[in-house]
C-alpha positions as CSV (number, residue, x, y, z in Angstrom):
1,X,3.5,5.5,-17.3
2,X,0.3,5.9,-15.2
3,X,-2.5,3.3,-15.7
4,X,-6.2,3.8,-15.1
5,X,-8.0,0.7,-13.9
6,X,-11.8,0.6,-14.0
7,X,-13.6,-0.8,-11.0
8,X,-16.8,-2.8,-11.3
9,X,-19.8,-2.5,-9.1
10,X,-19.2,-6.0,-7.9
11,X,-15.7,-5.2,-6.9
12,X,-16.8,-2.0,-5.1
13,X,-19.4,-4.0,-3.1
14,X,-16.8,-6.6,-2.1
15,X,-14.5,-3.9,-0.9
16,X,-17.3,-2.1,0.9
17,X,-18.4,-5.3,2.8
18,X,-14.8,-6.0,3.7
19,X,-14.2,-2.5,5.0
20,X,-17.3,-2.5,7.2
21,X,-16.4,-5.8,8.9
22,X,-12.7,-4.8,9.2
23,X,-13.7,-1.4,10.8
24,X,-15.9,-3.1,13.4
25,X,-13.0,-5.5,14.2
26,X,-10.3,-2.9,14.8
27,X,-12.3,0.1,16.0
28,X,-11.0,-0.1,19.5
29,X,-7.4,-0.4,18.3
30,X,-7.8,2.8,16.2
31,X,-9.4,4.6,19.1
32,X,-6.6,3.7,21.5
33,X,-3.6,3.9,19.1
34,X,-4.7,6.6,16.7
35,X,-7.3,8.5,18.7
36,X,-9.7,7.7,15.8
37,X,-13.3,7.1,17.0
38,X,-15.1,7.8,13.8
39,X,-15.9,4.4,12.3
40,X,-16.9,6.0,9.0
41,X,-13.3,7.3,8.5
42,X,-12.0,3.8,9.3
43,X,-14.4,2.2,6.8
44,X,-13.4,4.8,4.1
45,X,-9.7,4.2,4.6
46,X,-10.1,0.4,4.4
47,X,-12.4,0.7,1.4
48,X,-10.2,2.8,-0.7
49,X,-7.1,0.9,0.2
50,X,-8.7,-2.4,-0.7
51,X,-10.0,-0.9,-3.9
52,X,-6.4,0.0,-4.8
53,X,-5.2,-3.6,-4.1
54,X,-8.0,-4.9,-6.5
55,X,-6.8,-2.5,-9.2
56,X,-3.2,-3.6,-8.9
57,X,-4.1,-7.2,-9.0
58,X,-6.1,-6.6,-12.2
59,X,-3.1,-4.8,-13.7
60,X,-0.8,-7.7,-12.8
61,X,-3.1,-10.1,-14.4
62,X,-3.3,-7.9,-17.5
63,X,0.5,-7.9,-17.9
64,X,0.5,-11.7,-17.4
65,X,2.7,-12.0,-14.4
66,X,1.6,-15.0,-12.3
67,X,0.1,-14.2,-9.0
68,X,0.9,-16.5,-6.1
69,X,-1.2,-14.8,-3.4
70,X,-3.8,-12.2,-4.5
71,X,-5.9,-9.7,-2.6
72,X,-7.0,-11.0,0.8
73,X,-10.6,-10.3,1.7
74,X,-10.6,-12.5,4.8
75,X,-11.0,-11.0,8.2
76,X,-8.4,-12.5,10.6
77,X,-8.4,-12.6,14.4
78,X,-6.4,-9.8,15.8
79,X,-2.9,-10.3,17.3
80,X,-0.3,-7.9,15.9
81,X,-0.1,-5.4,13.1
82,X,0.8,-6.9,9.7
83,X,3.5,-5.4,7.4
84,X,3.2,-8.3,4.9
85,X,2.9,-7.6,1.2
86,X,-0.5,-7.1,-0.3
87,X,0.0,-9.2,-3.4
88,X,2.7,-11.8,-4.1
89,X,3.7,-12.8,-7.6
90,X,6.2,-15.5,-8.7
91,X,9.0,-12.9,-8.7
92,X,8.0,-10.1,-6.3
93,X,6.1,-8.9,-3.3
94,X,3.9,-5.8,-4.0
95,X,3.1,-3.3,-1.3
96,X,0.2,-1.2,-2.5
97,X,0.1,2.4,-1.3
98,X,-3.0,4.5,-1.9
99,X,-4.3,8.0,-1.4
100,X,-7.6,9.6,-2.5
101,X,-7.8,12.0,-5.4
102,X,-9.0,14.9,-3.3
103,X,-5.9,15.2,-1.2
104,X,-4.2,18.5,-1.9
105,X,-0.6,17.1,-1.8
106,X,0.1,13.7,-3.2
107,X,2.0,11.7,-0.6
108,X,1.9,8.2,0.8
109,X,2.3,7.4,4.5
110,X,4.3,4.6,6.0
111,X,4.9,3.4,9.6
112,X,8.5,3.9,10.7
113,X,8.3,0.3,12.1
114,X,7.5,-1.2,8.7
115,X,10.5,-3.2,7.6
116,X,10.0,-2.0,4.0
117,X,11.0,1.5,5.2
118,X,14.3,0.5,6.8
119,X,15.4,-2.9,5.5
120,X,13.4,-3.8,2.3
121,X,14.3,-7.0,0.6
122,X,15.4,-7.1,-3.0
123,X,12.1,-8.5,-4.3
124,X,9.8,-6.0,-2.6
125,X,8.1,-3.4,-4.8
126,X,6.1,-0.3,-3.9
127,X,3.1,0.5,-6.0
128,X,1.6,4.0,-5.8
129,X,-2.1,4.5,-6.4
130,X,-4.6,7.4,-6.5
131,X,-8.2,6.3,-5.9
132,X,-11.2,7.8,-7.7
133,X,-14.9,6.9,-7.3
134,X,-15.0,4.6,-10.4
135,X,-11.3,3.9,-11.2
136,X,-7.9,3.7,-9.6
137,X,-4.8,5.4,-11.2
138,X,-1.6,3.4,-10.7
139,X,0.8,6.3,-10.7
140,X,3.9,4.2,-10.9
141,X,6.1,1.7,-9.1
142,X,9.6,1.2,-7.9
143,X,11.7,-1.3,-6.0
144,X,11.4,-0.6,-2.3
145,X,15.2,-0.5,-1.8
146,X,15.4,2.3,-4.4
147,X,13.1,4.5,-2.3
148,X,15.2,4.6,0.8
149,X,16.7,8.0,0.2
150,X,13.3,9.5,-0.7
151,X,11.5,9.3,2.6
152,X,10.7,12.5,4.4
153,X,8.8,13.5,7.6
154,X,5.0,14.1,7.3
155,X,3.9,17.7,7.1
156,X,2.0,17.3,10.4
157,X,4.6,17.4,13.1
158,X,2.5,15.3,15.5
159,X,2.9,12.4,13.1
160,X,6.6,12.7,12.7
161,X,7.5,10.3,15.6
162,X,5.8,7.3,14.0
163,X,5.4,8.0,10.3
164,X,7.5,8.5,7.1
165,X,6.2,9.8,3.8
166,X,7.0,9.5,0.1
167,X,6.0,12.6,-1.8
168,X,5.1,12.5,-5.5
169,X,6.2,16.1,-6.3
170,X,7.0,19.2,-4.4
171,X,4.2,21.5,-3.3
172,X,4.9,25.1,-4.5
173,X,4.1,26.6,-1.2
174,X,5.7,24.1,1.2
175,X,9.3,23.1,2.0
176,X,11.0,21.0,-0.6
177,X,11.2,17.3,-0.1
178,X,12.6,14.4,-2.2
179,X,10.3,13.6,-5.1
180,X,9.5,9.9,-5.6
181,X,8.4,10.7,-9.1
182,X,12.1,10.8,-10.1
183,X,12.4,7.0,-9.9
184,X,8.8,5.8,-10.7
185,X,8.3,3.5,-13.6
186,X,5.3,1.6,-14.9
187,X,4.3,-1.5,-12.8
188,X,4.9,-3.6,-15.9
189,X,8.4,-2.3,-16.4
190,X,9.4,-2.8,-12.7
191,X,7.8,-6.3,-12.5
192,X,9.2,-7.6,-15.7
193,X,12.7,-6.3,-14.9
194,X,12.7,-8.9,-12.1
195,X,13.9,-12.1,-13.8
196,X,14.6,-14.1,-10.7
197,X,11.7,-16.2,-9.5
198,X,10.7,-16.6,-5.8
199,X,10.9,-20.1,-4.4
200,X,9.0,-19.3,-1.3
201,X,8.2,-16.5,1.2
202,X,10.0,-17.7,4.3
203,X,13.0,-15.4,4.5
204,X,14.4,-15.2,8.0
205,X,13.6,-11.5,8.4
206,X,10.0,-12.2,7.4
207,X,9.2,-15.3,9.4
208,X,7.7,-13.3,12.2
209,X,5.2,-11.9,9.7
210,X,3.3,-15.2,10.0
211,X,2.1,-14.1,13.4
212,X,0.8,-10.8,12.3
213,X,-2.9,-10.9,11.5
214,X,-4.3,-7.4,11.2
215,X,-3.4,-4.5,9.0
216,X,-3.7,-0.8,9.5
217,X,-5.1,1.1,6.5
C-alpha cells in the first residue's frame, strides 16, 4: 500500500526557498499564537510539509488522475488561516498530512477548528505521509469522513484544547487510541474509487475559504 516517492535536488531547493520566505512572513504569528520563536523550526516544518505535497502531486500524476490545482508555492499576504485542500483533482480535494521519520510515535496533528475534522465533505481525502531526507513515503489515504471516529487527543495535554490527532498504530507503552491504519488504502485506490467529477470548488461551506491566505504547517 505504501509508496515511496523520490525527491529531486531541484524540488528540494524549491521547497527550501518557499519555507524560508514563508517563515519570515509568519514568524510573528507563530511567536504569538504558538509561542514559537525559533525560525529554524518554522522553516523545517514548512519545508517537510511542502516536500510531502510535492510527493503526493507526483504520485497523482503517476496514477493519471487529472490535477486541477497543484502544489502552491506562492506566498500570499496574510489575513486568516487557511484550511483549504493542498491539491485539487477533477474528482477530489487532497489534504496532505506529514510527519518526519524520526518521530517516535507516528501521528498526524489537526486543528480542531479545521472543517475537515468535524464536517468533511464527501470529496475530501486525507493523505498521510512520512518524510525522509531524499524521499517521501505515502503511508496511505482515506476519505476524510471515514476518519471521524479515529481522532484522539494529542499525547501532550497542553495541546488538547486546540488539536486532534490521528495515530497510525498504538504505541506499546502508551494508552491505546484508535488506529487509522485500520482504514488506510493506497492513494490510487481511494482516488480511483471516486467516480463523480467535481464541477467546481464553490460549495457553500467552503466559500469563506477564499478569504484565507496563510497556512500553518
